[in-house]
N, C-alpha and C positions, 0 to 999 in steps of 0.2 A: 284669506286664511280659513282652513276647514273649521267648522264648528265642533265643539266638544259636547259629549253626552254624559249625563248623570244616569248610571245604569245599575240595576241589580241583576246579577247573573245567578241563576238557580241551577244547581247541579245535584242530581239525585245519587250522589256517591260520597264517599268519605274523602276528606282532604288528604288523608294519608295513603289513599290509593295511588300507586305510581302513575297511572294514566291521568289522574287529576293534576299531578305535578307537571307532566309534559304537555298535556293537551287542554288544560284549563288555566292553571296559574301562570304558565309561561306566556300564553296569549294575553291574559288580563294584565300582567305586569307590563308588557309591551304597550298596551292601550293606555295604561296609567301614565307611562312615560310620555305619551303623546298628548297628555292633557285631559283625558277622559276621567271622570270621577267614578271609581269602580267599587261596588259592594258585591260581595260573594256570599251566597247561602249554600251550605252543604248539609248533608245528613250524616250524622255520626253515631257510631256505637258508643258505649260508655267511655268517656274521657275524663281523667282526673284533672283537678283544677290546675296543677302545675303544667301539664302537657297542653291544656287548652290555652293557658296564658302564653306559653312559648310560641305556639302556632299563631296566635293573634298578633304577637309582637313581630314575628317573622314576616307575616303578610303585610302588616302596617309598614314595615321597612321597604316593602316592594310596591307600596302605593295602593294596597287593597284593604278595604274594611271588611272584616270577616264576621259572619253570623252563622249560627248552626242550629239545627233541630235534631232531635233524637230519631234515629232510623228504626222503623218497626218492620220486622220480617214476616211474622206469622200472626194469624192466617193470611195468606198471600194477598188476595184481592182486597179484603177489608183493611188490612194493614196499609196497603199502598194507597187506597182511597183516603184513609185517615191522614197519611203523610202529605198527600196532595192538598187536602183541605187545610192542614196546619201550615203548609207552605204558602197557600193563598192568603191566609189571614196575616201571617208575618210579613209577606211581601206587601200587602196593603198598608200595614203600619209603617213599614220602612219607606215606601214610596211617599207617603204623606209626611212623615217625620223629616226625611232628608230631601224632600222636593225632587225626587228622582223622576226622570222623564221616560224611562223605559225599563221593562223587564225582559231579560234575555234568557230564554228557557232552553236548556240543553236537554233535548229529547222530550218524550211524550208525557211523563209524569210531571215534570216542571211546566210543560205547556198547559196542562190542566190548571195548575196553580196560576200561571200567567194569564190565562183567559179570564179567570175570576177576578184577579187583581186589576186587569184592564177594565172589566165591567164596573168595578167599584170605584176606580180612581180616574179613569180616562187616560191612563198612561199608554205609551206605545208598547208593542209586543214584537220581539224578535224570536222566531221559531227556528232553532238550530236542530235540524233533523239529522240525528246521528246514525240513523238506519231505519229500515222499515220494521219497526218493533213488532207489530202484530204478525207479519210474515215470518220474521225470524223465529218467533216462538212456535208457530205452526210448523215451519221447516224442521225445527229441533224436536218435534213430537211432544211438546209440553202443553200446547193449546190445541183445541179443535177449531177449525175454520169458522164454524157457526156457533162457537161457544161465547159465553158472556164476556169474558176477558178480551177476546179478539174483537168482538163487536164494539165494546167500549173504546178500545185503543184506536180502532179505525175511525170512530166518530170523533175522538179528540184530534186525530191527525187531520181529518177533513175540515173541522171547524177552525183549528189553529192555522191551517194554510189559508183558509178564507179570510180570517180576521187579522192575520199578522201584518205588521207594517214592514217587516223585513224577514227574509228566509235564507237560511244557509243549508246547503247539502254538501255531502262529501265527494260526490262523483258526477261527472257529466252524464254517465249512464242513468243514474236515478233522476237527475234533473230532467232528462228527456222523457223518462217514464212518467214523472209527475206533472210536468208542465208543457211537454211537447215543444212547439215552436215559440211559446211565450218567453220572451227574453227581457223581463223586467229588470231594471237596474238594481232593484232591491232584492233580487234572488241571485245569490252568489254561490259558486262552487269553491269551497275551501277544504282541500283534503287534509288528512292528519299530517301535520308537518313535523320536521325534525330540526333541532337546533344544532347547527354544524359546530358551533363553539363548544357546546357541551360534549359533543362527540369527538373532539380533537384527541388524537392519539399521542401518547407518550411512548416513542419507540423503545426506549429502554425498559419501561415497565412491561410492554408487550413481549419483549424478548424474555424477560424474567418469568412472565406467566407461562409462556410456551415451555420453558425449561422446567418450571415447577410441575406442569401437567404431564411432562414426559412426551411432549409433542414437538420438540425443537426442530426436527427436520422433516416433519410430515405435512402433507396437504390437508386442509381442514375445510369441511362444510359446517356452517354455523346455523343454528336456529335460535331465535329469541322469542320468549313469550309464554303464553298459557298453553296447556296441553289438553288433549281430548276435544270433543266437539265444541265449536265447529272446525277446529284444527284437526288434521288427519295424521295422527301418530303412526298408524300402521303403514299408510302409503308413503310417508316420509322415510320410514325405515326401509321399505321395499325399494324406493329410489336409491337410497344410500347403498344398499347391497348391489344394485345394478351398476352404480357409479364406481364402486370399488373394483369391479371387474376390469374397468378401464384404467383406474389409478389405484394400484394395489396397496399403497400406503395411506390412502385416504382415511381420515378420522372424522368422527361425528362429534360436534360440540353443541350441547344444548344449554342455554342460559335461561333459567326459569325460576319463578317464585313458587310455582305449583308443586304439589307432591309428585315425585318422579316415577312412581310405581307403574303408571300406565305405559310410559315410554320404555322403561326398563323391561317390562313384560314383552313388548313388541320386539325389542332388540334381542332378547333371549329367544323368543319364538323364531326369529329369523336366523338364529345361529351366530349372531355377532359377538365376538369375544369382548370381554370387558376391557381388554387392552386397546380396543379400537373405538371406544367412545368415552366421553366425559360429560357429566351433568353437573352444573355448578350454579350458584347464585352469585350475583354481583350487585354492587351498589349502582344506582343510576349514574352517578358521577364518574364511574369507572367503565361504563359500557363501551366507550370508544377504544379503550385499551384492549378489551376482550375481543371486540369485533376485528381489531387490527390483526389478530392472529390468523384470520380465515382467508381462504382463497375465493370462496363464493358462499352464498347464503341460500336458504330455502324457506318457503312459506306455502304450505298446502292447506287450503280451506275447502270445506264441502261446497261444491259448485251448485248451490240451491238458488232459487229465484231471488231471495232476499239479499244475496251477496252482491247484487248490482249496486247496492248502496254502501258497500264496505270500502274503507280505505285503511288497511292495516298499518298501524304506526310503524311497524318494523320495516316495511318496504322503504319508506323514506330514510330511516336510519341506516339500513343496509347500503343504499345508494350514496348517502352522504359520506360514508367512509370509503367509497370506491369499490364496493362489492357487487358483482353481477348477481342476479337473483333467478333461481328456478322456482316457478310458481305454477299453481293449477289454473285452469281456465275460468273465465266468468267472474272474476273477483274485481268488482268496481271497474275502474279504467285500466286495470293491469294489463290486459291483452294489448291495448294500444301503446301504453307507456313502455312496458318491458320488451315485448316482442318488436314493436314498431320502431323503437329508438335504439335498438341493438345494445341494450343493457341487461338483458335477461332472456329467459327461455320459458315458454308456456308449454307445459306437458299436455300433449294432445289427448292422451288416454292414460288412466291409472292401471297400466298393465305392463308386462315386460317390454313389448315393442315401444310403447310410449316412454317408459323410463330410459331405455337404451338410447333412443334418439335424443332425448333431452340431455342425458348425461354426456353424450358426445359433443353436443353444441355448447353446453355450459363449460366443458373442459376447454373448448376452443376460446371462449370468451375469457376464461380465467387466465389463459396463457397469453392473451393479447396485451402487450404493454400499454396500448392506448386505452384499454377498457376502463381502468380506474378513473382516469380523467373524464372520460365520457360519462361514467356513472355520476360523478360529482357535478358535472354540468347539468345533467337532467335533474338531480336533486335540488340544485339551486333554482332552476327554472320552475319546477313543479311542486317541490315539497319543502321549500325553505321557510322556516319560521320567520326569519327577518325580512325576506324578500317576497314572500307569497302570503303566509298566514296573517301576520299582523297588519300589513298594508291593506289587505282585503277587508279585514274586520274594521280597520280604521276608516276606510271608505264607507262602509255600511253604517257605522256609528255616526259619522259626520252627516250622512244623508238623513238618518233618523233624527238627529239633533236639528237639522234644518227644517224638517217637517214640524217639529215642536215649536221652533221659533216662528215659523209662518203662521201656525195656528194661534199663537199668543198675540201676534201683531195684527191679525185679521180683525176688521171691524165686526162688532156683534150686532 
C-alpha cells in the first residue's frame, strides 16, 4: 500500500485566484482523499474575518488545513523577500507543530521559503517549477538579464533543484532543457490539468446562452483567460479576421475576468463589428456550458524562450470539452500534442499566409465529426486531473513519504 505524506503546500497567490482553485485546491483535495495530510499556505490581500472563516471551513470540508499570510506588493523586491522570509518562518513552525514531513513549494518564491524551512527542520522539499520565472520576466521586458532580481531568482532555482527531494515541471520540453537525459523517478512532468466533471456541459443551458447572446445559428471561436502579454490580443484578432473570410458567419467569444479594453481596441482597429464578437465573464462552475457553444478554440502566446515551460490551463479545458485548438508555436509541448495528435493547428507564422493556412485546417477539424471524441481522448490521456494530475502527484508524495520512513528507521 502506498505510503502517505504529511505536507505543507506553499502558494504565493491568493486562495480566491481562479487558478488556485483549479490548479492547486483541486489537486490537493484529490491527494487528501488518497490519505495524505495536506496543509496549504497562501498569501492574501485584506480579508475580513467572516470571509476568512468561510474559506477555512470550505477547505476543511475538502480535507485541507488552510493557513495564510498577508501579501505585500511594493516595493517589489524587498516586499517579495519579506514575504519569502515570513513564509519560511511560518513553514518552520507548522512543520514542527504538525510533524509535517515535506514542504511543497509552488514556484520560486515559495521555494526560497522551503529551502530555509528544510535547513531549519530537516523536512523534505518538493520544488514545483511552474515556469522559468527569471526568463519570463526578462522576456516580458520587466527585468534585465544581469539585474539583481534575475540573478537572485536564478540562484534560488539552481539551489532548489540541487536540494529538492522531488521536482515537478509542466512540460517535457522544459524537463529536457533542465535535466537532459536524467530521468530520476522523483522528477515528474505534470501539465496543467482539467477536471472533466467540472467542465461537463448542460446542453439546455448552452442553447439558452447561444440564444441570449444572439449567436444561435453562428459558428464560434472561443478564447478563455487573461488578456495582453504574454497572450497576443492583436494576433488573435488578425487570425479571426482571416478565418471569417472562410466562414462568413464566424463570431468571436472571449471569456475573461480581465478588463476587456485591450481586446476591444484590437477588434475595432481590425474593423470587426460589435455584432461579430462577445466578451463575457462566467463563473468557473459554468465554463463547460460556455465552451459548449464553440466550434473551435484559440490560444496565442508570445513564442519566447521561457514559453517552453508553459502549459496553459485553457488548452486542457478546450480539449476536454471536445474543441480543436489553434495555437501559436513553441508553447510547452503544444506543437507535439496539438499538431501531432490531430486535435489542433499550429500557426506557422503570425501573418496573412500563416493565418489563412491555419484557418483552413482548423475549419476542416471543426467539421470532422470524429474530432470532438479525439480531443476528449487526448485530454483524458494528457490533461486529466483524475487520470494524470492527481495520480502523478500521489506517486511523488508516496515516494517522498517512503524516503522519510526509511530515514526514520535507519540505524543512527
